[in-house]
C-alpha positions in Angstrom: 19.2 -12.1 13.7 19.6 -8.8 11.9 17.1 -7.4 9.3 19.5 -8.4 6.5 19.4 -12.0 7.6 15.7 -12.3 7.1 12.8 -11.0 5.0 9.2 -10.3 5.8 7.4 -12.6 3.4 4.1 -13.8 2.1 2.6 -15.9 -0.7 0.1 -14.3 -3.0 -1.7 -14.5 -6.4 -1.1 -11.7 -8.9 -3.8 -9.9 -10.9 -3.7 -9.9 -14.7 -2.9 -6.6 -16.3 -6.4 -5.8 -17.4 -7.8 -6.7 -14.0 -5.2 -4.5 -12.4 -6.2 -1.6 -14.7 -9.9 -2.1 -14.0 -9.3 -2.1 -10.2 -7.2 1.1 -10.5 -10.0 2.7 -12.6 -12.5 1.8 -9.8 -10.2 3.6 -7.3 -9.9 6.7 -9.5 -13.7 7.0 -9.2 -13.5 7.0 -5.4 -10.8 9.6 -5.1 -12.3 12.9 -4.2 -15.3 11.4 -2.5 -15.7 12.8 1.0 -16.5 9.3 2.4 -13.1 8.1 1.2 -11.0 11.1 2.2 -9.2 9.2 4.9 -7.9 6.5 2.7 -4.3 6.1 1.6 -4.6 4.4 -1.7 -2.3 1.4 -2.7 -0.1 1.6 -5.8 -1.8 -0.5 -8.5 1.5 -2.3 -9.1 1.1 -3.7 -5.6 -2.4 -5.2 -6.0 -2.5 -8.9 -5.1 -4.5 -11.5 -3.3 -2.6 -12.8 -0.2 -2.7 -16.5 0.2 -0.6 -17.0 3.3 1.5 -14.6 5.4 4.6 -15.9 6.9 6.3 -13.0 8.7 10.1 -13.0 9.0 11.9 -15.8 7.2 15.7 -16.4 7.2 17.1 -15.8 3.7 18.8 -19.1 3.7 15.5 -20.9 4.1 13.8 -19.3 1.1 15.1 -21.9 -1.4 13.9 -24.9 0.7 10.6 -23.1 1.4 10.0 -22.7 -2.4 10.8 -26.4 -3.0 8.5 -27.6 -0.2 5.6 -25.3 -1.4 6.2 -26.4 -5.0 5.9 -30.1 -4.0 2.6 -29.4 -2.3 1.0 -27.2 -5.0 2.1 -29.3 -8.0 -1.3 -31.0 -8.1 -3.4 -27.9 -7.6 -4.8 -27.0 -11.0 -4.6 -23.5 -12.5 -7.9 -21.7 -12.3 -9.6 -18.5 -13.1 -10.5 -15.6 -10.8 -13.0 -12.7 -11.3 -13.1 -9.3 -9.6 -16.1 -8.7 -7.4 -17.6 -5.9 -5.4 -15.9 -3.1 -3.5 -16.3 -3.5 0.2 -14.9 -2.6 3.7 -12.6 -5.1 5.3 -12.8 -6.8 7.7 -16.6 -6.9 7.1 -17.7 -7.6 10.7 -15.5 -5.2 12.7 -14.3 -1.7 12.4 -12.9 -1.7 8.8 -9.4 -0.5 8.1 -9.2 -1.4 4.5 -11.0 -0.7 1.2 -11.1 -4.1 -0.4 -12.0 -5.6 -3.7 -13.6 -9.1 -3.5 -12.5 -11.9 -5.8 -14.3 -15.1 -6.7 -14.6 -18.0 -6.7 -13.2 -18.7 -3.3 -13.0 -22.5 -3.5 -9.8 -22.8 -5.7 -8.1 -20.1 -3.6 -8.8 -22.0 -0.4 -7.5 -25.2 -2.0 -4.3 -23.3 -3.0 -4.0 -21.7 0.5 -4.2 -25.1 2.1 -1.6 -26.6 -0.2 0.7 -23.6 0.4 0.3 -23.9 4.1 1.2 -27.6 4.0 4.3 -26.7 2.1 5.3 -24.0 4.6 4.8 -26.4 7.5 6.8 -29.1 5.7 9.7 -26.6 5.4 9.6 -26.0 9.1 8.1 -22.5 8.9 5.1 -21.0 10.5 2.4 -18.8 8.9 -0.8 -17.0 9.7 -3.2 -20.0 9.4 -6.5 -18.0 9.9 -9.3 -18.8 7.5 -8.7 -17.2 4.1 -10.8 -14.1 3.3 -9.8 -13.5 -0.3 -9.5 -9.8 -1.3 -7.4 -7.2 -3.0 -6.4 -4.3 -0.7 -7.1 -1.1 -2.6 -6.4 1.3 0.2 -6.0 1.6 4.0 -7.5 4.0 6.5 -4.9 6.6 7.6 -4.0 6.7 11.2 -6.6 8.8 13.1 -8.9 9.1 10.0 -12.5 7.9 9.8 -13.2 4.7 8.0 -15.8 4.9 5.3 -19.2 3.7 6.5 -20.7 0.6 4.9 -23.4 2.7 3.1 -20.6 4.5 1.2 -20.0 1.2 -0.7 -23.7 0.7 -1.6 -24.3 0.8 -5.3 -20.6 0.9 -6.3 -20.1 -1.1 -9.5 -17.7 -3.9 -9.6 -14.7 -3.2 -11.9 -15.3 -4.2 -15.5 -12.7 -6.9 -16.2 -12.7 -10.4 -17.7 -11.9 -13.4 -15.6 -8.1 -14.0 -15.5 -6.0 -17.1 -15.2 -4.1 -18.0 -12.0 -1.2 -20.2 -13.0 1.3 -19.6 -10.2 1.7 -18.5 -6.6 4.3 -15.9 -5.8 6.5 -15.6 -2.7 6.9 -11.9 -2.0 9.1 -9.8 0.2 7.3 -7.0 2.0 9.3 -3.8 2.9 7.6 -1.3 5.2 8.0 2.3 3.9 6.5 5.6 5.0 4.7 5.8 1.7 3.3 2.3 2.1 4.5 -1.3 1.8 6.8 -2.2 -1.1 6.6 -5.8 -2.5 9.3 -7.6 -4.3 8.8 -11.1 -5.9 11.3 -13.6 -4.7 10.1 -16.9 -6.0 7.4 -18.1 -8.4 5.8 -21.5 -8.0 3.8 -22.9 -10.9 0.5 -24.7 -10.5 -0.6 -27.7 -12.5 -1.7 -27.0 -16.0 -5.5 -27.0 -16.6 -6.7 -29.9 -18.8 -7.6 -28.0 -21.9 -7.7 -30.9 -24.3 -10.3 -33.6 -24.0 -9.8 -36.5 -26.5 -13.0 -37.6 -28.2 
């Protein structure tokens, strides 16, 4: 199978514009700090929360994959997320990412489980490790020192209002010397939140 026959794909949740801007502003405050000199910062347009990573998927299977995932997330209600603290990731090993936490985790885990069920129903495989929701803001450059945990102490969380998550997006990931490039391939709507309660 050639590279044109398949795509490197993952499902993710997008950030709202104001949350994206707030995250980018937090990064701008870290640029120039010695502790973060070894970080290659992510383009703000690429900020997202990965839900499930699939790896290589045949192009001809993308349509059936979307249909299967849609069938499994149709009962997952839309929800709100809020940006949290800046932190090293992974937290318990040598970190290789500067991350931004998001909360609450429960609806994201419910969504991840539903997406995984749809992926498996479509005959695909995915990374099924427990979800650790975060936004990747930057990665440690090869050979550079990772910021120590104390470098994150006292850093304020980005100032942004909670934002609505109403869809999950299937992205293509292209590896590039300047960093990964992400292209949306399919969008899958979640169930509408019940905003009207009759008296």
